[in-house]
MMTF fields as JSON, N, C-alpha, C and O atoms, coordinates in Angstrom:
{
  "mmtfVersion": "1.0.0",
  "mmtfProducer": "UNKNOWN",
  "numBonds": 307,
  "numAtoms": 308,
  "numGroups": 77,
  "numChains": 1,
  "numModels": 1,
  "chainsPerModel": [1],
  "groupsPerChain": [77],
  "chainIdList": ["A"],
  "bondAtomList": [4, 2, 8, 6, 12, 10, 16, 14, 20, 18, 24, 22, 28, 26, 32, 30, 36, 34, 40, 38, 44, 42, 48, 46, 52, 50, 56, 54, 60, 58, 64, 62, 68, 66, 72, 70, 76, 74, 80, 78, 84, 82, 88, 86, 92, 90, 96, 94, 100, 98, 104, 102, 108, 106, 112, 110, 116, 114, 120, 118, 124, 122, 128, 126, 132, 130, 136, 134, 140, 138, 144, 142, 148, 146, 152, 150, 156, 154, 160, 158, 164, 162, 168, 166, 172, 170, 176, 174, 180, 178, 184, 182, 188, 186, 192, 190, 196, 194, 200, 198, 204, 202, 208, 206, 212, 210, 216, 214, 220, 218, 224, 222, 228, 226, 232, 230, 236, 234, 240, 238, 244, 242, 248, 246, 252, 250, 256, 254, 260, 258, 264, 262, 268, 266, 272, 270, 276, 274, 280, 278, 284, 282, 288, 286, 292, 290, 296, 294, 300, 298, 304, 302],
  "bondOrderList": [1, 1, 1, 1, 1, 1, 1, 1, 1, 1, 1, 1, 1, 1, 1, 1, 1, 1, 1, 1, 1, 1, 1, 1, 1, 1, 1, 1, 1, 1, 1, 1, 1, 1, 1, 1, 1, 1, 1, 1, 1, 1, 1, 1, 1, 1, 1, 1, 1, 1, 1, 1, 1, 1, 1, 1, 1, 1, 1, 1, 1, 1, 1, 1, 1, 1, 1, 1, 1, 1, 1, 1, 1, 1, 1, 1],
  "groupList": [{"groupName": "MET", "atomNameList": ["N", "CA", "C", "O"], "elementList": ["N", "C", "C", "O"], "formalChargeList": [0, 0, 0, 0], "bondAtomList": [1, 0, 2, 1, 3, 2], "bondOrderList": [1, 1, 2], "singleLetterCode": "M", "chemCompType": "L-PEPTIDE LINKING"}, {"groupName": "ALA", "atomNameList": ["N", "CA", "C", "O"], "elementList": ["N", "C", "C", "O"], "formalChargeList": [0, 0, 0, 0], "bondAtomList": [1, 0, 2, 1, 3, 2], "bondOrderList": [1, 1, 2], "singleLetterCode": "A", "chemCompType": "L-PEPTIDE LINKING"}, {"groupName": "VAL", "atomNameList": ["N", "CA", "C", "O"], "elementList": ["N", "C", "C", "O"], "formalChargeList": [0, 0, 0, 0], "bondAtomList": [1, 0, 2, 1, 3, 2], "bondOrderList": [1, 1, 2], "singleLetterCode": "V", "chemCompType": "L-PEPTIDE LINKING"}, {"groupName": "ASP", "atomNameList": ["N", "CA", "C", "O"], "elementList": ["N", "C", "C", "O"], "formalChargeList": [0, 0, 0, 0], "bondAtomList": [1, 0, 2, 1, 3, 2], "bondOrderList": [1, 1, 2], "singleLetterCode": "D", "chemCompType": "L-PEPTIDE LINKING"}, {"groupName": "ARG", "atomNameList": ["N", "CA", "C", "O"], "elementList": ["N", "C", "C", "O"], "formalChargeList": [0, 0, 0, 0], "bondAtomList": [1, 0, 2, 1, 3, 2], "bondOrderList": [1, 1, 2], "singleLetterCode": "R", "chemCompType": "L-PEPTIDE LINKING"}, {"groupName": "ILE", "atomNameList": ["N", "CA", "C", "O"], "elementList": ["N", "C", "C", "O"], "formalChargeList": [0, 0, 0, 0], "bondAtomList": [1, 0, 2, 1, 3, 2], "bondOrderList": [1, 1, 2], "singleLetterCode": "I", "chemCompType": "L-PEPTIDE LINKING"}, {"groupName": "LYS", "atomNameList": ["N", "CA", "C", "O"], "elementList": ["N", "C", "C", "O"], "formalChargeList": [0, 0, 0, 0], "bondAtomList": [1, 0, 2, 1, 3, 2], "bondOrderList": [1, 1, 2], "singleLetterCode": "K", "chemCompType": "L-PEPTIDE LINKING"}, {"groupName": "THR", "atomNameList": ["N", "CA", "C", "O"], "elementList": ["N", "C", "C", "O"], "formalChargeList": [0, 0, 0, 0], "bondAtomList": [1, 0, 2, 1, 3, 2], "bondOrderList": [1, 1, 2], "singleLetterCode": "T", "chemCompType": "L-PEPTIDE LINKING"}, {"groupName": "GLY", "atomNameList": ["N", "CA", "C", "O"], "elementList": ["N", "C", "C", "O"], "formalChargeList": [0, 0, 0, 0], "bondAtomList": [1, 0, 2, 1, 3, 2], "bondOrderList": [1, 1, 2], "singleLetterCode": "G", "chemCompType": "PEPTIDE LINKING"}, {"groupName": "PRO", "atomNameList": ["N", "CA", "C", "O"], "elementList": ["N", "C", "C", "O"], "formalChargeList": [0, 0, 0, 0], "bondAtomList": [1, 0, 2, 1, 3, 2], "bondOrderList": [1, 1, 2], "singleLetterCode": "P", "chemCompType": "L-PEPTIDE LINKING"}, {"groupName": "TYR", "atomNameList": ["N", "CA", "C", "O"], "elementList": ["N", "C", "C", "O"], "formalChargeList": [0, 0, 0, 0], "bondAtomList": [1, 0, 2, 1, 3, 2], "bondOrderList": [1, 1, 2], "singleLetterCode": "Y", "chemCompType": "L-PEPTIDE LINKING"}, {"groupName": "ASN", "atomNameList": ["N", "CA", "C", "O"], "elementList": ["N", "C", "C", "O"], "formalChargeList": [0, 0, 0, 0], "bondAtomList": [1, 0, 2, 1, 3, 2], "bondOrderList": [1, 1, 2], "singleLetterCode": "N", "chemCompType": "L-PEPTIDE LINKING"}, {"groupName": "GLU", "atomNameList": ["N", "CA", "C", "O"], "elementList": ["N", "C", "C", "O"], "formalChargeList": [0, 0, 0, 0], "bondAtomList": [1, 0, 2, 1, 3, 2], "bondOrderList": [1, 1, 2], "singleLetterCode": "E", "chemCompType": "L-PEPTIDE LINKING"}, {"groupName": "LEU", "atomNameList": ["N", "CA", "C", "O"], "elementList": ["N", "C", "C", "O"], "formalChargeList": [0, 0, 0, 0], "bondAtomList": [1, 0, 2, 1, 3, 2], "bondOrderList": [1, 1, 2], "singleLetterCode": "L", "chemCompType": "L-PEPTIDE LINKING"}, {"groupName": "GLN", "atomNameList": ["N", "CA", "C", "O"], "elementList": ["N", "C", "C", "O"], "formalChargeList": [0, 0, 0, 0], "bondAtomList": [1, 0, 2, 1, 3, 2], "bondOrderList": [1, 1, 2], "singleLetterCode": "Q", "chemCompType": "L-PEPTIDE LINKING"}, {"groupName": "HIS", "atomNameList": ["N", "CA", "C", "O"], "elementList": ["N", "C", "C", "O"], "formalChargeList": [0, 0, 0, 0], "bondAtomList": [1, 0, 2, 1, 3, 2], "bondOrderList": [1, 1, 2], "singleLetterCode": "H", "chemCompType": "L-PEPTIDE LINKING"}, {"groupName": "TRP", "atomNameList": ["N", "CA", "C", "O"], "elementList": ["N", "C", "C", "O"], "formalChargeList": [0, 0, 0, 0], "bondAtomList": [1, 0, 2, 1, 3, 2], "bondOrderList": [1, 1, 2], "singleLetterCode": "W", "chemCompType": "L-PEPTIDE LINKING"}, {"groupName": "PHE", "atomNameList": ["N", "CA", "C", "O"], "elementList": ["N", "C", "C", "O"], "formalChargeList": [0, 0, 0, 0], "bondAtomList": [1, 0, 2, 1, 3, 2], "bondOrderList": [1, 1, 2], "singleLetterCode": "F", "chemCompType": "L-PEPTIDE LINKING"}, {"groupName": "SER", "atomNameList": ["N", "CA", "C", "O"], "elementList": ["N", "C", "C", "O"], "formalChargeList": [0, 0, 0, 0], "bondAtomList": [1, 0, 2, 1, 3, 2], "bondOrderList": [1, 1, 2], "singleLetterCode": "S", "chemCompType": "L-PEPTIDE LINKING"}],
  "groupTypeList": [0, 1, 2, 1, 2, 3, 1, 4, 5, 5, 6, 4, 7, 2, 8, 2, 4, 6, 9, 2, 3, 2, 10, 11, 8, 7, 11, 8, 12, 12, 13, 2, 14, 14, 9, 4, 15, 15, 4, 4, 15, 16, 7, 3, 4, 14, 16, 13, 1, 17, 12, 12, 10, 4, 4, 5, 12, 18, 12, 13, 18, 4, 3, 3, 6, 9, 18, 1, 1, 2, 16, 2, 2, 6, 9, 15, 6],
  "groupIdList": [1, 2, 3, 4, 5, 6, 7, 8, 9, 10, 11, 12, 13, 14, 15, 16, 17, 18, 19, 20, 21, 22, 23, 24, 25, 26, 27, 28, 29, 30, 31, 32, 33, 34, 35, 36, 37, 38, 39, 40, 41, 42, 43, 44, 45, 46, 47, 48, 49, 50, 51, 52, 53, 54, 55, 56, 57, 58, 59, 60, 61, 62, 63, 64, 65, 66, 67, 68, 69, 70, 71, 72, 73, 74, 75, 76, 77],
  "secStructList": [7, 7, 7, 7, 6, 6, 7, 7, 7, 7, 7, 7, 7, 7, 7, 7, 7, 7, 7, 7, 7, 7, 7, 7, 1, 7, 7, 2, 2, 2, 2, 2, 2, 1, 7, 4, 4, 4, 4, 4, 4, 7, 7, 2, 2, 2, 2, 2, 2, 2, 2, 2, 2, 2, 2, 2, 2, 2, 2, 2, 2, 2, 2, 7, 7, 7, 7, 7, 7, 7, 7, 7, 7, 7, 7, 7, 7],
  "xCoordList": [-2.835, -2.336, -3.523, -4.351, -3.611, -4.709, -4.375, -3.257, -5.357, -5.19, -6.311, -7.465, -5.984, -6.999, -8.017, -7.679, -9.263, -10.342, -10.093, -10.432, -9.518, -9.314, -7.937, -7.514, -7.252, -5.948, -6.134, -7.076, -5.248, -5.318, -3.959, -2.914, -4.0, -2.757, -2.374, -3.124, -1.214, -0.781, -0.111, -0.383, 0.747, 1.47, 1.763, 2.207, 1.516, 1.879, 3.199, 3.352, 4.125, 5.451, 5.607, 6.477, 4.767, 4.87, 5.81, 5.628, 6.805, 7.774, 7.106, 6.571, 7.134, 6.563, 7.632, 8.722, 7.313, 8.272, 8.174, 7.088, 9.318, 9.361, 9.013, 9.625, 8.05, 7.675, 8.819, 9.51, 8.997, 10.049, 9.418, 8.398, 10.034, 9.517, 9.698, 10.639, 8.786, 8.867, 10.053, 10.172, 10.927, 12.13, 11.743, 10.987, 12.262, 11.907, 12.988, 12.749, 14.163, 15.266, 15.172, 14.209, 16.184, 16.214, 17.45, 17.879, 18.03, 19.178, 18.664, 17.93, 19.044, 18.55, 18.882, 18.06, 20.074, 20.479, 19.59, 19.214, 19.263, 18.385, 16.949, 16.259, 16.507, 15.143, 14.947, 13.87, 15.966, 15.876, 15.683, 15.017, 16.256, 16.187, 14.878, 14.615, 14.064, 12.809, 11.792, 11.846, 10.861, 9.801, 8.948, 8.76, 8.442, 7.69, 6.43, 6.035, 5.8, 4.557, 4.798, 3.841, 6.048, 6.352, 6.297, 6.204, 6.355, 6.416, 5.177, 5.254, 4.05, 2.835, 2.903, 2.094, 3.858, 4.021, 5.135, 5.361, 5.832, 6.961, 6.513, 5.423, 7.382, 7.151, 7.714, 8.367, 7.453, 7.99, 9.52, 10.143, 10.119, 11.588, 12.163, 13.215, 11.482, 11.958, 11.829, 12.713, 10.735, 10.573, 11.661, 12.2, 11.983, 13.04, 14.391, 15.145, 14.696, 15.962, 16.005, 17.045, 14.9, 14.812, 15.04, 15.833, 14.352, 14.498, 15.892, 16.447, 16.465, 17.816, 18.826, 19.73, 18.686, 19.591, 19.482, 20.496, 18.255, 18.071, 18.648, 19.235, 18.486, 19.027, 20.55, 21.16, 21.164, 22.626, 23.152, 24.148, 22.496, 22.932, 22.829, 23.709, 21.777, 21.649, 22.7, 23.226, 23.014, 24.051, 25.422, 26.205, 25.704, 27.002, 27.133, 28.221, 26.045, 26.13, 26.291, 26.877, 25.781, 25.958, 27.358, 27.865, 28.0, 29.325, 30.44, 31.582, 30.128, 31.146, 31.458, 30.742, 32.54, 32.944, 33.96, 34.822, 33.863, 34.839, 36.243, 36.429, 37.181, 38.561, 39.419, 39.115, 40.477, 41.373, 42.813, 43.126, 43.653, 45.067, 45.869, 45.54, 46.901, 47.757, 49.181, 49.698, 49.794, 51.182, 51.988, 51.726, 52.949, 53.825, 55.177, 55.847, 55.553, 56.812, 57.775, 57.525, 58.881, 59.897, 61.154, 61.571, 61.741, 62.991, 64.134, 64.198, 65.024, 66.185, 67.277, 67.613, 67.835, 68.89, 70.199, 71.198],
  "yCoordList": [41.612, 42.287, 42.646, 41.786, 43.851, 44.318, 44.088, 44.35, 43.595, 43.342, 44.057, 44.01, 44.705, 45.41, 44.42, 43.279, 44.861, 43.99, 43.521, 42.387, 44.355, 43.968, 43.325, 43.185, 42.941, 42.289, 40.885, 40.185, 40.48, 39.158, 38.475, 39.125, 37.173, 36.41, 36.286, 35.731, 36.803, 36.785, 35.461, 34.873, 35.001, 33.771, 33.059, 33.674, 31.791, 30.989, 30.308, 29.641, 30.476, 29.894, 28.635, 28.548, 27.685, 26.396, 25.531, 25.378, 24.975, 24.143, 22.915, 22.08, 22.803, 21.646, 20.57, 20.783, 19.42, 18.329, 17.514, 17.244, 17.139, 16.275, 14.868, 14.361, 14.233, 12.893, 11.896, 11.928, 11.025, 10.016, 8.721, 8.279, 8.115, 6.852, 5.758, 5.784, 4.805, 3.682, 2.814, 2.408, 2.536, 1.738, 0.272, -0.247, -0.402, -1.804, -2.783, -3.99, -2.317, -3.205, -3.721, -3.439, -4.483, -5.055, -4.635, -5.35, -3.495, -2.982, -2.342, -1.355, -2.894, -2.417, -0.964, -0.23, -0.543, 0.842, 1.804, 2.864, 1.436, 2.278, 2.258, 3.277, 1.113, 1.004, 1.866, 2.428, 1.976, 2.795, 4.264, 4.994, 4.703, 6.098, 6.466, 7.647, 5.484, 5.747, 6.38, 6.154, 7.173, 7.747, 6.647, 5.58, 6.92, 5.905, 5.451, 4.291, 6.35, 5.952, 4.991, 4.429, 4.79, 3.814, 2.38, 1.43, 2.233, 0.888, 0.063, -1.165, 0.696, -0.076, -0.732, -1.611, -0.321, -0.894, -1.94, -2.535, -2.174, -3.091, -4.539, -4.909, -5.345, -6.784, -7.441, -6.789, -8.726, -9.455, -9.459, -9.347, -9.586, -9.586, -8.24, -8.191, -7.149, -5.835, -5.665, -5.093, -6.155, -6.077, -6.879, -6.436, -8.051, -8.866, -8.15, -8.139, -7.555, -6.826, -5.623, -5.34, -4.923, -3.763, -4.168, -3.541, -5.209, -5.665, -6.211, -5.985, -6.93, -7.455, -6.307, -6.36, -5.284, -4.137, -3.428, -3.074, -3.22, -2.559, -3.391, -2.845, -4.716, -5.596, -5.542, -5.444, -5.605, -5.568, -4.225, -4.181, -3.138, -1.816, -1.687, -1.098, -2.224, -2.136, -2.994, -2.6, -4.169, -5.011, -4.346, -4.401, -3.718, -3.054, -1.859, -1.576, -1.167, -0.003, -0.427, 0.311, -1.602, -2.081, -2.597, -2.496, -3.149, -3.736, -2.696, -3.029, -1.463, -0.419, -0.053, 0.718, -0.627, -0.349, 0.78, 0.834, 1.669, 2.754, 2.221, 1.325, 2.769, 2.347, 3.592, 4.677, 3.403, 4.52, 4.037, 2.872, 4.933, 4.616, 5.661, 6.847, 5.198, 6.1, 5.935, 4.824, 7.063, 7.087, 7.762, 8.907, 7.058, 7.634, 7.891, 6.968, 9.139, 9.52, 9.922, 10.865, 9.182, 9.478, 9.941, 9.348, 10.996, 11.448, 10.481, 9.929, 10.288, 9.452, 10.282, 11.354, 9.819, 10.548, 9.872, 10.352],
  "zCoordList": [9.6, 8.432, 7.545, 7.245, 7.142, 6.296, 4.83, 4.385, 4.087, 2.666, 1.933, 2.359, 0.855, 0.077, -0.467, -0.782, -0.576, -1.032, -2.461, -2.8, -3.291, -4.681, -4.921, -6.068, -3.863, -3.999, -4.548, -4.176, -5.42, -6.041, -5.943, -5.93, -5.875, -5.913, -7.378, -8.181, -7.716, -9.108, -9.446, -10.493, -8.578, -8.86, -7.55, -6.581, -7.532, -6.362, -6.658, -7.682, -5.779, -5.991, -5.156, -4.29, -5.425, -4.753, -5.582, -6.79, -4.927, -5.635, -6.233, -5.504, -7.516, -8.195, -8.24, -8.77, -7.683, -7.655, -8.932, -9.445, -9.42, -10.584, -10.122, -9.181, -10.762, -10.31, -10.523, -11.541, -9.554, -9.612, -10.098, -9.568, -11.114, -11.627, -10.583, -9.789, -10.599, -9.669, -10.074, -11.23, -9.112, -9.349, -9.476, -8.654, -10.508, -10.762, -10.343, -10.373, -9.956, -9.604, -8.178, -7.465, -7.769, -6.423, -5.648, -4.742, -5.981, -5.247, -3.957, -4.004, -2.82, -1.534, -1.264, -0.716, -1.642, -1.41, -2.202, -1.701, -3.417, -4.243, -3.71, -3.743, -3.226, -2.698, -1.46, -1.26, -0.634, 0.576, 0.222, 0.956, -0.893, -1.291, -1.99, -2.214, -2.335, -3.036, -2.095, -0.886, -2.635, -1.789, -1.157, -1.741, 0.034, 0.777, 0.04, 0.152, -0.708, -1.381, -2.542, -3.076, -2.945, -3.988, -3.46, -4.237, -2.157, -1.574, -1.874, -1.895, -2.104, -2.403, -3.771, -4.07, -4.618, -5.95, -6.004, -7.057, -4.897, -4.9, -5.002, -4.565, -5.588, -5.665, -4.401, -3.585, -4.258, -3.101, -3.107, -2.052, -4.275, -4.356, -3.928, -3.29, -4.273, -3.859, -2.351, -1.714, -1.776, -0.32, 0.39, 1.405, -0.138, 0.475, 0.397, 1.37, -0.753, -0.901, 0.04, 0.634, 0.179, 1.063, 2.513, 3.216, 2.964, 4.348, 4.62, 5.695, 3.652, 3.834, 3.938, 4.771, 3.112, 3.165, 4.513, 5.116, 4.983, 6.285, 7.42, 8.355, 7.343, 8.388, 8.402, 9.466, 7.225, 7.138, 7.637, 8.358, 7.262, 7.716, 9.234, 9.862, 9.827, 11.284, 11.982, 13.023, 11.419, 12.01, 11.929, 12.878, 10.792, 10.648, 11.578, 12.079, 11.808, 12.695, 14.153, 14.945, 14.518, 15.891, 16.128, 17.245, 15.112, 15.282, 15.327, 15.645, 15.018, 15.052, 16.503, 17.144, 16.99, 18.363, 18.35, 17.472, 19.305, 19.331, 19.615, 20.438, 18.945, 19.159, 19.369, 18.873, 20.105, 20.381, 20.219, 20.46, 19.816, 19.679, 20.45, 20.455, 21.081, 21.85, 21.327, 21.216, 21.011, 20.618, 21.706, 22.075, 22.201, 23.229, 22.57, 22.107, 22.539, 21.903, 23.02, 23.771, 23.109, 24.116, 23.391, 22.396, 23.901, 23.278, 23.605, 24.703, 22.645, 22.88, 23.539, 23.036, 24.643, 25.35, 25.221, 25.757]
}
């Protein structure tokens, strides 16, 4: 693609992300949703809550066994 020598970039439309504050609580569900780079600021209690939440979620997903139901409808004669 040819570009003129005097062409200039007028505006860059790079999406500027709003910074997310580091979460200070120990709610596992909220910790999972935090950006990965926040993990270096977590306390030991937050790491324990995060790991416990992930363990419980994996156990619940394994216990979900497929189930089926069959309804047999017979006309009354």
